[in-house]
DSSP file (Angstrom, degrees, kcal/mol; ACC not computed):
  #  RESIDUE AA STRUCTURE BP1 BP2  ACC     N-H-->O    O-->H-N    N-H-->O    O-->H-N    TCO  KAPPA ALPHA  PHI   PSI    X-CA   Y-CA   Z-CA
    1    1 A M              0   0    0      0, 0.0     2,-0.4     0, 0.0     0, 0.0   0.000 360.0 360.0 360.0 132.0  -53.2  -41.2  -16.3
    2    2 A K        -     0   0    0      1,-0.0     2,-0.4     0, 0.0     0, 0.0  -0.689 360.0-130.5 -87.2 131.6  -51.6  -39.7  -13.2
    3    3 A K        -     0   0    0     -2,-0.4     2,-0.3     1,-0.0    -1,-0.0  -0.673  18.8-134.4 -84.3 130.0  -48.8  -37.2  -13.9
    4    4 A M        -     0   0    0     -2,-0.4     2,-0.1     1,-0.1    -1,-0.0  -0.632  20.9-120.1 -83.6 140.2  -45.7  -37.8  -11.9
    5    5 A G        -     0   0    0     -2,-0.3     2,-0.4     1,-0.0    -1,-0.1  -0.433  21.4-132.4 -74.9 152.0  -44.0  -34.8  -10.2
    6    6 A T        -     0   0    0     -2,-0.1    -1,-0.0     0, 0.0     0, 0.0  -0.849  12.4-149.1-105.9 145.2  -40.5  -33.9  -11.1
    7    7 A Y        -     0   0    0     -2,-0.4     2,-0.2     4,-0.0     5,-0.0  -0.934  23.8-113.7-113.7 132.9  -37.9  -33.1   -8.5
    8    8 A P     >  -     0   0    0      0, 0.0     4,-0.7     0, 0.0     0, 0.0  -0.472  21.8-153.9 -66.0 132.0  -35.2  -30.6   -9.1
    9    9 A I  H  > S+     0   0    0     -2,-0.2     4,-2.6     1,-0.2     5,-0.2   0.844  82.0  69.0 -77.0 -35.5  -31.8  -32.5   -9.1
   10   10 A F  H  > S+     0   0    0      1,-0.2     4,-2.2     2,-0.2     5,-0.2   0.899  99.1  46.9 -58.2 -47.9  -29.6  -29.6   -8.1
   11   11 A P  H  > S+     0   0    0      0, 0.0     4,-1.9     0, 0.0    -1,-0.2   0.884 113.6  49.8 -62.0 -35.9  -30.9  -29.2   -4.5
   12   12 A I  H  X S+     0   0    0     -4,-0.7     4,-1.8     2,-0.2    -2,-0.2   0.915 109.0  52.3 -66.2 -41.6  -30.6  -33.0   -4.0
   13   13 A F  H  X S+     0   0    0     -4,-2.6     4,-1.6     1,-0.2    -1,-0.2   0.901 108.4  50.9 -59.4 -43.1  -27.1  -32.9   -5.3
   14   14 A L  H  X S+     0   0    0     -4,-2.2     4,-1.5     1,-0.2    -1,-0.2   0.886 107.2  53.7 -63.4 -39.3  -26.2  -30.2   -2.9
   15   15 A L  H  < S+     0   0    0     -4,-1.9    -1,-0.2     1,-0.2    -2,-0.2   0.876 108.6  49.7 -62.9 -36.8  -27.6  -32.2    0.0
   16   16 A L  H  < S+     0   0    0     -4,-1.8     4,-0.4     1,-0.2    -1,-0.2   0.828 113.2  46.3 -70.9 -31.5  -25.4  -35.2   -1.0
   17   17 A L  H  X S+     0   0    0     -4,-1.6     4,-2.2     1,-0.2     3,-0.4   0.672  89.3  85.9 -84.7 -17.9  -22.3  -33.0   -1.2
   18   18 A A  H  X S+     0   0    0     -4,-1.5     4,-2.2     1,-0.2     5,-0.2   0.882  88.0  50.1 -54.9 -45.5  -22.8  -31.2    2.1
   19   19 A P  H  > S+     0   0    0      0, 0.0     4,-2.0     0, 0.0    -1,-0.2   0.875 110.5  51.5 -63.3 -33.7  -21.1  -33.9    4.3
   20   20 A L  H  > S+     0   0    0     -3,-0.4     4,-2.3    -4,-0.4    -2,-0.2   0.901 109.1  49.6 -68.0 -40.1  -18.1  -33.8    2.0
   21   21 A A  H  X S+     0   0    0     -4,-2.2     4,-2.1     2,-0.2    -1,-0.2   0.901 110.5  50.3 -64.9 -40.7  -17.8  -30.1    2.2
   22   22 A A  H  X S+     0   0    0     -4,-2.2     4,-1.6    -5,-0.2    -1,-0.2   0.895 110.6  49.6 -64.2 -39.7  -18.0  -30.2    6.0
   23   23 A Q  H  X S+     0   0    0     -4,-2.0     4,-0.9     1,-0.2    -2,-0.2   0.900 109.0  52.0 -66.5 -40.0  -15.3  -32.9    6.1
   24   24 A A  H >< S+     0   0    0     -4,-2.3     3,-0.6     1,-0.2    -2,-0.2   0.888 108.1  51.9 -63.1 -39.1  -13.0  -30.8    3.8
   25   25 A Q  H >< S+     0   0    0     -4,-2.1     3,-1.3     1,-0.2    -1,-0.2   0.852 102.4  59.8 -66.4 -33.5  -13.4  -27.8    6.1
   26   26 A M  H 3< S+     0   0    0     -4,-1.6    -1,-0.2     1,-0.3    -2,-0.2   0.800 107.9  45.7 -64.2 -27.1  -12.4  -29.9    9.1
   27   27 A H  T << S+     0   0    0     -4,-0.9    87,-0.9    -3,-0.6    -1,-0.3   0.285  83.5 123.0-101.5  10.2   -9.1  -30.6    7.4
   28   28 A E  S <  S-     0   0    0     -3,-1.3     2,-1.0    -4,-0.1    85,-0.1  -0.477  71.5-115.7 -69.8 141.1   -8.3  -27.1    6.3
   29   29 A C        +     0   0    0     -2,-0.2    61,-2.0     1,-0.2    62,-0.2  -0.699  39.9 174.3 -79.7 106.0   -5.0  -25.7    7.6
   30   30 A T        +     0   0    0     -2,-1.0    -1,-0.2    58,-0.2     2,-0.1   0.347  31.8 121.3-101.2   6.0   -6.3  -22.9    9.9
   31   31 A L        -     0   0    0     20,-0.1    58,-2.1    57,-0.1    59,-0.1  -0.471  65.9-123.5 -69.9 140.8   -3.0  -21.8   11.4
   32   32 A N    >   -     0   0    0     56,-0.2     3,-1.8    -2,-0.1    56,-0.2  -0.766  14.7-154.5 -83.7 114.4   -2.0  -18.2   10.8
   33   33 A P  T 3  S+     0   0    0      0, 0.0    -1,-0.1     0, 0.0    55,-0.1   0.689  93.0  57.1 -66.1 -15.8    1.4  -18.2    9.2
   34   34 A N  T 3  S+     0   0    0     53,-0.2    54,-0.0     3,-0.0    -2,-0.0   0.480  77.9 112.2 -91.2  -3.4    2.2  -14.7   10.5
   35   35 A D    X   -     0   0    0     -3,-1.8     3,-1.9     1,-0.2    -4,-0.0  -0.573  64.2-145.5 -71.3 123.1    1.6  -15.7   14.2
   36   36 A P  T 3  S+     0   0    0      0, 0.0    -1,-0.2     0, 0.0    -2,-0.0   0.689  97.3  62.2 -65.4 -16.0    4.9  -15.5   16.0
   37   37 A Q  T 3  S+     0   0    0      2,-0.1     2,-0.7    16,-0.0    17,-0.2   0.465  80.5  99.3 -87.4  -1.0    3.9  -18.6   18.1
   38   38 A V    <   -     0   0    0     -3,-1.9     2,-0.3    -6,-0.2    15,-0.2  -0.782  67.5-147.0 -88.0 118.6    3.7  -20.8   15.1
   39   39 A A  E     -A   52   0A   0     13,-3.1    13,-2.6    -2,-0.7     2,-0.4  -0.687  12.0-158.9 -85.4 137.4    6.8  -22.9   14.8
   40   40 A V  E     +A   51   0A   0     -2,-0.3     2,-0.3    11,-0.2    11,-0.2  -0.957  16.5 165.8-120.7 133.7    8.0  -23.7   11.2
   41   41 A Q  E     -A   50   0A   0      9,-2.3     9,-3.1    -2,-0.4     2,-0.2  -0.997  37.1-108.5-145.4 150.9   10.2  -26.6   10.2
   42   42 A L  E     +A   49   0A   0     -2,-0.3     2,-0.3     7,-0.2     7,-0.2  -0.489  42.3 175.1 -72.6 146.9   11.2  -28.3    7.0
   43   43 A A  E > > +A   48   0A   0      5,-2.7     5,-1.7    -2,-0.2     3,-1.0  -0.883  49.2  44.6-142.9 172.7    9.9  -31.9    6.6
   44   44 A G  G > 5S-     0   0    0     -2,-0.3     3,-1.4     1,-0.3    -1,-0.1   0.874 130.1 -59.1  57.7  40.3    9.8  -34.6    4.0
   45   45 A E  G 3 5S-     0   0    0      1,-0.3    -1,-0.3    -3,-0.1    -3,-0.0   0.827 108.7 -46.3  55.5  34.5   13.6  -34.2    3.3
   46   46 A G  G < 5S+     0   0    0     -3,-1.0    20,-3.1     2,-0.2    -1,-0.3   0.427 121.3 101.8  93.2   0.5   12.9  -30.6    2.3
   47   47 A S  T < 5S+     0   0    0     -3,-1.4    15,-2.9    -4,-0.5     2,-0.3   0.336  83.0  40.3 -97.9   7.7    9.8  -31.2    0.1
   48   48 A A  E   < -AB  43  61A   0     -5,-1.7    -5,-2.7    13,-0.2     2,-0.4  -0.976  65.5-144.9-149.1 159.3    7.3  -30.1    2.8
   49   49 A L  E     -AB  42  60A   0     11,-2.3    11,-3.2    -2,-0.3     2,-0.5  -0.997  14.2-154.6-127.9 130.8    7.0  -27.4    5.4
   50   50 A E  E     -AB  41  59A   0     -9,-3.1    -9,-2.3    -2,-0.4     2,-0.4  -0.915   4.0-165.0-110.6 132.8    5.3  -28.1    8.8
   51   51 A L  E     -AB  40  58A   0      7,-2.8     7,-2.3    -2,-0.5     2,-0.4  -0.951  14.8-179.3-111.5 132.6    3.7  -25.3   10.8
   52   52 A R  E     +AB  39  57A   0    -13,-2.6   -13,-3.1    -2,-0.4     2,-0.3  -0.993  18.4 170.9-138.4 142.2    2.8  -26.1   14.5
   53   53 A R  E >   - B   0  56A   0      3,-2.4     3,-2.6    -2,-0.4   -15,-0.1  -0.857  67.5 -57.0-148.9 111.2    1.3  -24.3   17.4
   54   54 A Q  T 3  S-     0   0    0     -2,-0.3    -1,-0.1     1,-0.3     0, 0.0  -0.336 123.9 -11.4  52.2-120.9    0.4  -26.3   20.5
   55   55 A A  T 3  S+     0   0    0     -2,-0.1    63,-0.9    -3,-0.1    62,-0.4   0.476 120.9  90.0 -88.1  -1.2   -1.9  -29.1   19.5
   56   56 A D  E <   +B   53   0A   0     -3,-2.6    -3,-2.4    61,-0.2     2,-0.3  -0.707  50.9 169.7 -96.4 147.1   -2.5  -27.7   16.0
   57   57 A G  E     -B   52   0A   0     -2,-0.3    58,-2.8    58,-0.2     2,-0.3  -0.993  15.1-168.5-152.9 157.4   -0.4  -28.6   13.0
   58   58 A C  E     -BC  51 114A   0     -7,-2.3    -7,-2.8    -2,-0.3     2,-0.5  -0.992   9.2-153.3-148.4 137.8   -0.3  -28.2    9.2
   59   59 A R  E     -BC  50 113A   0     54,-3.0    54,-2.0    -2,-0.3     2,-0.6  -0.968   7.4-161.9-117.0 124.4    1.8  -29.7    6.5
   60   60 A L  E     -BC  49 112A   0    -11,-3.2   -11,-2.3    -2,-0.5     2,-0.4  -0.926  11.8-145.5-106.6 118.8    2.4  -27.9    3.2
   61   61 A E  E     -BC  48 111A   0     50,-2.7    49,-2.5    -2,-0.6    50,-1.1  -0.679  18.0-152.0 -84.0 135.2    3.6  -30.0    0.3
   62   62 A L  E     - C   0 109A   0    -15,-2.9    47,-0.2    -2,-0.4    32,-0.0  -0.728  21.3-133.8-110.2 156.5    6.0  -28.2   -2.0
   63   63 A D  S    S+     0   0    0     45,-1.9     2,-0.3    -2,-0.3    46,-0.1   0.374  91.1  37.4 -88.0   4.8    6.7  -28.6   -5.7
   64   64 A C  S    S-     0   0    0     44,-0.2     2,-0.6   -18,-0.1    -2,-0.2  -0.928  87.1-103.6-145.4 170.2   10.5  -28.4   -5.1
   65   65 A K        -     0   0    0     -2,-0.3     2,-0.3   -18,-0.1   -18,-0.2  -0.881  34.1-127.2-101.2 123.4   13.0  -29.5   -2.5
   66   66 A V        -     0   0    0    -20,-3.1   -18,-0.1    -2,-0.6     3,-0.1  -0.522  15.9-148.6 -70.2 129.5   14.3  -26.7   -0.2
   67   67 A R        -     0   0    0     -2,-0.3     2,-0.3     1,-0.1    -1,-0.1   0.716  65.4 -12.3 -80.3 -20.8   18.1  -26.8   -0.4
   68   68 A A  S    S-     0   0    0    -22,-0.1    -1,-0.1     0, 0.0     0, 0.0  -0.971  87.3 -66.1-164.8 172.0   18.9  -25.6    3.2
   69   69 A A        -     0   0    0     -2,-0.3     2,-0.1     1,-0.1   -28,-0.0  -0.589  59.4-133.0 -70.1 123.5   17.4  -24.0    6.3
   70   70 A P        -     0   0    0      0, 0.0    29,-0.2     0, 0.0     3,-0.1  -0.359  10.4-140.8 -79.8 158.3   16.3  -20.5    5.4
   71   71 A A  S    S+     0   0    0     27,-2.5     2,-0.3     1,-0.3    28,-0.2   0.749  88.6   6.4 -81.5 -27.9   17.0  -17.3    7.3
   72   72 A R  E     -D   98   0B   0     26,-1.8    26,-2.8     2,-0.0     2,-0.4  -0.993  64.7-144.4-155.0 150.8   13.5  -16.0    6.5
   73   73 A L  E     -D   97   0B   0     -2,-0.3     2,-0.4    24,-0.2    24,-0.2  -0.932   8.9-167.3-117.4 143.6   10.3  -17.1    4.9
   74   74 A R  E     -D   96   0B   0     22,-2.2    22,-3.1    -2,-0.4     2,-0.4  -1.000  11.3-151.9-128.9 134.6    7.9  -15.1    2.8
   75   75 A Y  E     -D   95   0B   0     -2,-0.4     2,-0.5    20,-0.2    20,-0.2  -0.865   7.3-152.5-109.3 135.7    4.4  -16.3    1.9
   76   76 A D  E     -D   94   0B   0     18,-2.8    17,-3.2    -2,-0.4    18,-1.2  -0.932  25.7-156.1 -99.3 128.4    2.2  -15.5   -1.1
   77   77 A L  E     -D   92   0B   0     -2,-0.5    15,-0.2    15,-0.3     3,-0.1  -0.800  13.4-124.6-109.8 146.4   -1.4  -15.8   -0.2
   78   78 A A        -     0   0    0     13,-3.3    13,-0.1    -2,-0.3    -1,-0.1  -0.228  66.9 -51.5 -68.1 173.3   -4.5  -16.5   -2.2
   79   79 A T        -     0   0    0      1,-0.1    -1,-0.2     2,-0.1     2,-0.1  -0.214  66.1-116.3 -52.0 132.0   -7.3  -13.9   -1.8
   80   80 A L        -     0   0    0     -3,-0.1     3,-0.1     1,-0.1    -1,-0.1  -0.383  13.5-126.9 -70.2 151.3   -8.2  -13.4    1.8
   81   81 A K  S    S-     0   0    0      1,-0.2     2,-0.3     5,-0.2    -1,-0.1   0.773  86.4 -14.5 -69.9 -26.9  -11.7  -14.3    3.0
   82   82 A G    >   -     0   0    0      3,-0.3     3,-1.1     1,-0.1    -1,-0.2  -0.958  68.8-105.1-170.1 157.7  -12.2  -10.9    4.4
   83   83 A L  T 3  S+     0   0    0     -2,-0.3    -1,-0.1     1,-0.3    -2,-0.0   0.836 120.2  41.5 -63.4 -32.9  -10.2   -7.8    5.4
   84   84 A K  T 3  S+     0   0    0      2,-0.1    -1,-0.3    -3,-0.1    -3,-0.0   0.415  93.4  99.1 -96.3   2.2  -10.4   -8.5    9.1
   85   85 A T  S <  S-     0   0    0     -3,-1.1    -3,-0.3     1,-0.0    -4,-0.1  -0.784  74.9-127.7 -90.4 124.8   -9.8  -12.2    8.8
   86   86 A P        -     0   0    0      0, 0.0    -5,-0.2     0, 0.0    -2,-0.1  -0.358  34.4 -97.1 -67.5 152.6   -6.2  -13.3    9.5
   87   87 A P        -     0   0    0      0, 0.0     2,-0.3     0, 0.0   -53,-0.2  -0.287  36.6-148.8 -66.7 155.4   -4.6  -15.4    6.8
   88   88 A V    >   -     0   0    0    -56,-0.2     3,-2.2   -55,-0.1   -56,-0.2  -0.906  24.8-111.6-124.9 156.7   -4.6  -19.2    7.2
   89   89 A A  G >  S+     0   0    0    -58,-2.1     3,-1.8    -2,-0.3   -59,-0.2   0.792 112.3  65.1 -58.9 -32.3   -2.0  -21.7    6.0
   90   90 A S  G 3  S+     0   0    0    -61,-2.0    -1,-0.3     1,-0.3   -60,-0.1   0.604  95.2  61.3 -69.8  -8.3   -4.3  -23.3    3.4
   91   91 A Q  G <  S+     0   0    0     -3,-2.2   -13,-3.3   -62,-0.2     2,-0.4   0.482  76.8 112.5 -91.3  -4.6   -4.3  -19.9    1.6
   92   92 A I  E <   +D   77   0B   0     -3,-1.8   -15,-0.3   -15,-0.2     3,-0.1  -0.551  34.7 170.2 -73.8 126.4   -0.5  -20.0    0.9
   93   93 A T  E     +     0   0B   0    -17,-3.2    16,-2.7     1,-0.4     2,-0.3   0.760  65.4  13.7-104.5 -35.4    0.2  -20.5   -2.8
   94   94 A N  E     -DE  76 108B   0    -18,-1.2   -18,-2.8    14,-0.3     2,-0.4  -0.979  59.8-154.7-140.1 151.1    4.0  -19.9   -2.9
   95   95 A I  E     -DE  75 107B   0     12,-2.7    12,-2.6    -2,-0.3     2,-0.5  -0.997   7.3-156.7-127.5 128.8    6.8  -19.7   -0.3
   96   96 A T  E     -DE  74 106B   0    -22,-3.1   -22,-2.2    -2,-0.4     2,-0.6  -0.920   8.0-153.8-105.2 127.5   10.0  -17.8   -0.9
   97   97 A F  E     -DE  73 105B   0      8,-3.7     8,-1.7    -2,-0.5     2,-0.5  -0.892   5.6-158.8-102.3 119.2   13.0  -18.9    1.2
   98   98 A D  E     -DE  72 104B   0    -26,-2.8   -27,-2.5    -2,-0.6   -26,-1.8  -0.865  11.2-153.5 -99.5 130.0   15.6  -16.2    1.8
   99   99 A Y    >   -     0   0    0      4,-2.8     3,-2.1    -2,-0.5   -30,-0.0  -0.687  26.2-114.2-105.1 157.6   19.0  -17.5    2.7
  100  100 A A  T 3  S+     0   0    0      1,-0.3    -1,-0.1    -2,-0.3    -2,-0.0   0.760 113.7  62.3 -59.7 -27.4   21.8  -15.8    4.7
  101  101 A D  T 3  S-     0   0    0      2,-0.1    -1,-0.3     1,-0.1     3,-0.1   0.414 121.5-103.7 -82.2   4.0   24.0  -15.7    1.6
  102  102 A G  S <  S+     0   0    0     -3,-2.1    -2,-0.1     1,-0.3     2,-0.1   0.355  82.6 122.5  93.7  -5.2   21.5  -13.4   -0.1
  103  103 A T        -     0   0    0     -5,-0.0    -4,-2.8     2,-0.0    -1,-0.3  -0.467  43.8-155.1 -86.7 162.7   20.0  -16.0   -2.5
  104  104 A T  E     -E   98   0B   0     -6,-0.2     2,-0.3    -2,-0.1    -6,-0.2  -0.906  10.0-163.5-133.3 162.1   16.4  -17.0   -2.6
  105  105 A Q  E     -E   97   0B   0     -8,-1.7    -8,-3.7    -2,-0.3     2,-0.5  -0.979   8.4-157.4-144.5 133.6   14.3  -20.0   -3.7
  106  106 A T  E     -E   96   0B   0     -2,-0.3     2,-0.4   -10,-0.3   -10,-0.2  -0.957   9.8-175.1-117.6 131.6   10.6  -20.0   -4.4
  107  107 A C  E     -E   95   0B   0    -12,-2.6   -12,-2.7    -2,-0.5     2,-0.3  -0.949  21.8-128.4-123.1 144.0    8.4  -23.1   -4.2
  108  108 A K  E     -E   94   0B   0     -2,-0.4   -45,-1.9   -14,-0.2     2,-0.6  -0.714  23.3-123.9 -87.7 140.1    4.7  -23.6   -5.1
  109  109 A V  E     +C   62   0A   0    -16,-2.7   -47,-0.2    -2,-0.3     3,-0.1  -0.771  31.2 175.9 -84.4 120.1    2.5  -25.1   -2.5
  110  110 A V  E     +     0   0A   0    -49,-2.5     2,-0.3    -2,-0.6   -48,-0.2   0.498  63.4   7.9-105.3  -7.1    0.8  -28.1   -4.1
  111  111 A G  E     -C   61   0A   0    -50,-1.1   -50,-2.7     2,-0.0     2,-0.4  -0.957  55.2-164.2-168.8 152.8   -1.1  -29.5   -1.1
  112  112 A A  E     +C   60   0A   0     -2,-0.3     2,-0.3   -52,-0.2   -52,-0.2  -0.996  12.4 171.2-143.9 137.2   -2.0  -28.7    2.5
  113  113 A Q  E     -C   59   0A   0    -54,-2.0   -54,-3.0    -2,-0.4     2,-0.2  -0.998  31.7-115.7-145.4 147.8   -3.3  -30.9    5.2
  114  114 A S  E     -C   58   0A   0    -87,-0.9   -56,-0.3    -2,-0.3   -85,-0.1  -0.490  20.7-138.7 -77.7 152.4   -3.9  -30.5    8.9
  115  115 A L    >   -     0   0    0    -58,-2.8     3,-1.3    -2,-0.2   -58,-0.2  -0.891  21.7-143.3-111.9  98.4   -1.9  -32.6   11.3
  116  116 A P  T 3  S+     0   0    0      0, 0.0   -60,-0.1     0, 0.0   -58,-0.0  -0.351  78.6   7.0 -66.0 139.0   -4.3  -33.8   14.0
  117  117 A G  T 3  S+     0   0    0    -62,-0.4   -61,-0.2     1,-0.2     2,-0.1   0.730  85.3 170.2  67.3  24.2   -2.9  -34.0   17.5
  118  118 A A    <         0   0    0     -3,-1.3    -1,-0.2   -63,-0.9   -65,-0.1  -0.432 360.0 360.0 -68.4 139.6    0.4  -32.4   16.6
  119  119 A R              0   0    0     -2,-0.1    -1,-0.2   -64,-0.1   -65,-0.1   0.266 360.0 360.0-148.4 360.0    2.6  -31.5   19.5
């Protein structure tokens, strides 16, 4: 009787997932939220924030509705990929909106997607 060889399943599983990982990376929001050339605007009736720079764009879905146009934004970021790597929008976990009257509002980012061909 001929013994059949066994193949490790884990490497095959990784090969099957590789195209999905590459596709997910293509849709990562790579805009630097600290870049002064990135324009920020409320979207989705205040439940989203859009960041745009030339042909790049990113939409951050929020867990609350922003009540008005803020005077300033502050971002809480997940762990940076490296000390010399600038932050990217997909690392934003919370956004604090500071208003001219001295009040603040903090929303959690519940989703992020790139906006292809944004202008």
